[in-house]
N, C-alpha and C positions, 0 to 999 in steps of 0.2 A: 665420039662420046668415051671411048674406051680410056683415054688419057684422064677426061673430066671425071669418070667413076672411080679410077684408082686415086685420084686427088681426095675427092669426097670421102671414101672409105678411109685413106691414110688420115685426114684430120678429123673424122669423126671419132675413129678409134682411139687416135692421140688424145684427144680432147676429154673421152670417156676415162682414159686410164688415169690422165691427169687428175681430173675430179675426183675419181676414185681414189687416189692416193692421199690429195689432201683432205678430204673430207674424214676418211679414216684416221688419218695421224691426228686431226683436230679431236675426234673422239676418243683415241687412245691416250691422247695428253691428258685430256680431262679425266679419264677414267683412272690413269696413274696418279693423278694428283689427288683424287677422292681417296683412292686405297692406299696412299704412300706410308700413311700413319700405321695401317694394319699390317703391311709389308715389313716394318720397321718392328712392330711389337712381336710378331710371329717368325721373325728371323728368316724370311722366305729368302732362298738363294736367287741370286741375279740371273741364273739360267732358267730358271724355273720361270721367273718374271717375264722374261723375253720370249720364252715359249709360249705363255698363256697371251700374251700380247699378238703372238703372231696367229694363234688359235683364233683369239678373237676378233682380228682383223678380217680373218676370213668369213665369220659370222657377220660381221658388219659389212662386208662386201654384197653378201646375198642380200641383206636387210636393205641396203641402200641403193641397189640395181636400179628400181624404178626412177629415183631422184637423179642418179648420176646419168643415165641414159636420157632422161627427158632434158636435163640440163645441157649436156653434150651435143643433142641434135638441135635444140633451141640457139644455141650459142653459135654453132657453125651455120645454119641457115639463116639467122638474123644478120652475121656479117656479112653473108653473100648477098643477102637483098640490100643490105645498107651500102654496098658497093655495085649496086646494080648488076650484079652478075646473073641472077636469078632472071632478071627482065630479059638480057640478053640471050640467055640460054632459050628461054621461051620463046623469043622473037625468031630466033633461028629455025622454028619449027618444030623444036623438041616439045613432046607432050609433056604435061605436069606428071603423068603417070611414069613416063619414062624418067624424069627426074627422080621419082621417088626410088627408083631401082638400086642405085648403089647406096642409099639410106637404108634401105630395108634389107640388103645383102649384108652390111654392117651389123645391123641389129641380130639378124639371125646368127651370125658369128658369135654376138655376145650371148644370145639365148642358147646356143649350143655349149658354150663355155659352160654358162649358169647350170644347163641340166647335168653337165658332167661333174661339177664341183657340188651341187645338191645331192647328186646321187652317190657320190663315192668318196670325195674329200671333205665337204663339210660336216657330214656326221663325225668323222674322226675327230676333226677341230672341235666339233660340239662337246663330244665326249672328254677331250682334253680340258676345255673349259669347266666343265663340270667336276673333272676330279681334281682340278687345281682349288676349285673353290671348297670342295670337300676337306681336302688335305690342309689348306692354308688358311682362307678366308673365314670357314666355319670352324675352326680348329675349337675342339673340347665339346662338341655336341655330340650326341649319342650318336652311333652309326647306324642304328636302327631305331625305327618309330615304333612306340608299344601298340598295342591292340591291333593286329595286322588282319584285313579281311582279304580272301582272295576267292574267288569262283574257280574251280577246279573242273569242272563239268556241267552239263546242262541242269540237271538237278543236285549239285553236290557244292558246298559251300565249307572253306576251311578257316580257321581262327587260330591264332598265335598270340598270347601276351605278350611274347618278346622271341626275337630271333636273334642269334649272335653268329655273325658271319665268319668271325675267327675260328670258331669249332663247329660250324654247321650244325647248332643245337638251337632248339626252341623250347618253350617251357607252355604248359597249360593250352596243349593242342586239341581242338575238337574239329571233327569231319561230319556235317550234318546233311543229311538228305531230305529235300523238302520239294514236294511235289503238288501243284495246285493248292499251295497254301498250307499242306497238312506235313508234319514231321513223320518220316517213315523211319529213319534210324539215325542215331547219334553214336559217335566213336569217340571217346574222352581219353586224353593221357596225361601224367604228370610232366613227361618229358619225350621228345622227339629228337632223333639225331639221323643224319644222312651216313650211310654205310657207303663210302668211296669204294670198296672192293666189290659190293654186290650190287651197287646202284640202286639201294633199296632205303626205305625209311623203316627206322626201328623205333617202336614205341615202346615205353617203360610204364609200367602200372597203369594198364588201359582198362577201360570199363565201356562196352558196347550193348546199348539198348536198342531194340527193335520193338517198332510199335506193329502188332499185328492185329488182325479183325477182331480177333477175341483177346484182350489181355496184351501181355508184353513178355518180350524175350531178353533177359539179363544176363549178360556173360563177363567174367574178368579176367585178368592175367598179368603176368610180370613182365612178359616180352612178347612182342609181335612184330614181326617184318612185313610189310607192306608196300604195294607200289602205287605212288601217286602220280598225276600227270602235272606234277611239279618238281623243280630243283631248288637248290638253295639258292640260286641265282635269281629265283623267282621273288624271293622275299626282300631282296635288297635293290630293286631297281630304281634309279633315280626316276624324278618326276616327268622328265622330258626325255624318258628312254627310247621313244619312237623317233625322236630326233638325232639319236646317237647310232641308228642303224644304218648301214649302207642299204642301196636300193634292192639288192637281192635277199640280203638279211631281213629287210622289212616285210618283204613278200612272204618268207618263210614264217617270220614271227605272225602274220596276220592268220596263215594257215593254221599254226598251233593254236591261237587265240579261238579261231572259227571251231576248231576241235574241240576244244574245252566247253566252249559256250561262255567265253568271259565277256563281262560287261562293257571292259575298256577296248575293245578290239576297234570301236568306232574312230578312237584317237589315231591307230595305226593306220586305218584306212584313208582318213582324212589328210594325213601325212603324206601317203602315197599320191592322192589327188592333187596335193599342193605341189609335190615335186615335178609332177607333169604338165601343172598348170602355169608355174612361174616362168618358165621361158618366154612363154607367149606374150608377157607384159612387154618386153624390150620391143616387139613387132607392133604392137598398138600403140605405145606410147610414142615410139617413133614417127608412127604415121599421123598421129595427132599434132606432134611437135612441129614436123615440116610444114603442115597446113597452118598452122598457127602463127609461124616466124617467116613464111615466105613472101610476105608482104613488106615493103619498106615503109617505114614510118619515121615522122620527125625527130622522134624523142630518143631514137637508136635502140640499142637491144634491151635495155634496162628493165623496160614493162614486160616483154616476152620473157625474159629470165626470171622475173617475179611471178609470173604467171605460171613458168614452169615449174617452180618449187611449190605453188599452191596447188596445181593439179597432183603432182606426184605426192604431196601429203595428203591430197583427198583420196588418191588411189591407195595409199598405204593404210590409212584410216579404214577405208571402205574393206579392205583386204581382211585387217584384224577384225572388223566386226562381223564381216561373213563368215570367217574361222570360227570365231566364238559362237556363232548363232550354228554351225553346222556341228560343233563339238557338242552343243548344250540340247541336241537332239533332234536336229531338222530333220524332217521325214524325205528330205532330197539333200542329202549332204553334198554330192558332187555339183549339183547346181549352186548350192549356196556357196562353194567354194570358187566356181566359175564364174561368180556374179560380178567382180569386179572387172573381169576381161570382157564380159557381156556387155556390161554398162558402158565401159570405155569405148570398146569396139562400135558400138552403136553411137556415141557421142562423135567419134572421128567420122563415121559416114554421114552424119548430119553436117559438122562442120565441112567436109568435103562439098556438098552439095550446097551450102550457103555462104561459107566465108569467099570473099573476092581474093584472088591471088594475082 
């Protein structure tokens, strides 16, 4: 069986990479056609376009992995079944579980590569895609949004009317301390600037109001140096910042946000859950795909491939819905993230017990 194992693994991986390349090329061509007018209008250099397409291709590879794995395994298995090779293998005394071994081994290789890409390569590509869109596709838009709110501690909230990254300067800054719905203190300033030499924030024309048990305490001043748990980079983070961090950086960012008591830490936790969950999809979908297509049919492999597309899209849809539900405040986010794998693993076990092979 060693020769057969090598043959199955070779054919599986070869078909997988062929399907990946074809689907990515199709999507990239459509994406280029859609954005071509924008490229010409904004005079985007050809080198930057090719770099963007490479980064976007890596992103698509991760997104399309469930589809490509499922299609590859169904194509290979149905082709073997159509040539009665699976019947011959099982008739020789080989169990179906033993037949699954090379398929699952190849799927484990794909899952391991996917984990490495998700943890260290894809975040860099995602950051490149984001930077390209900001620099060329969203040209002319403001670099920072107005009315910035950020939680800097368990009971502390900062606000900026506008922050300018080029000069590390913000205007109309306030820092409020609120506990149990009661305002304890409010620090305001007309201007705030990051001092790169001292690594502190300098406030100009500041006003501090403290709410005491009896009355209030109000002080003012021209300049004040203060330390906050934020840096200029925190005011200019892209919406998908959690997707642009490598796995070690993501873990460190989660620790920083937890220390601040930030509300958006759940997005970073969920991203970490997803990166550990995604590689198992290749194993589960391979298991289902072999079971579904191991039986010889008169109509050939067309029906199995169509079912492969359908189930793969159902998996992706379920993954998107479960992630959205987790980010929306699910009481058990890790369970929500793992829901697609749990559902499809149970489906695979039911098919294994009920579908004739």
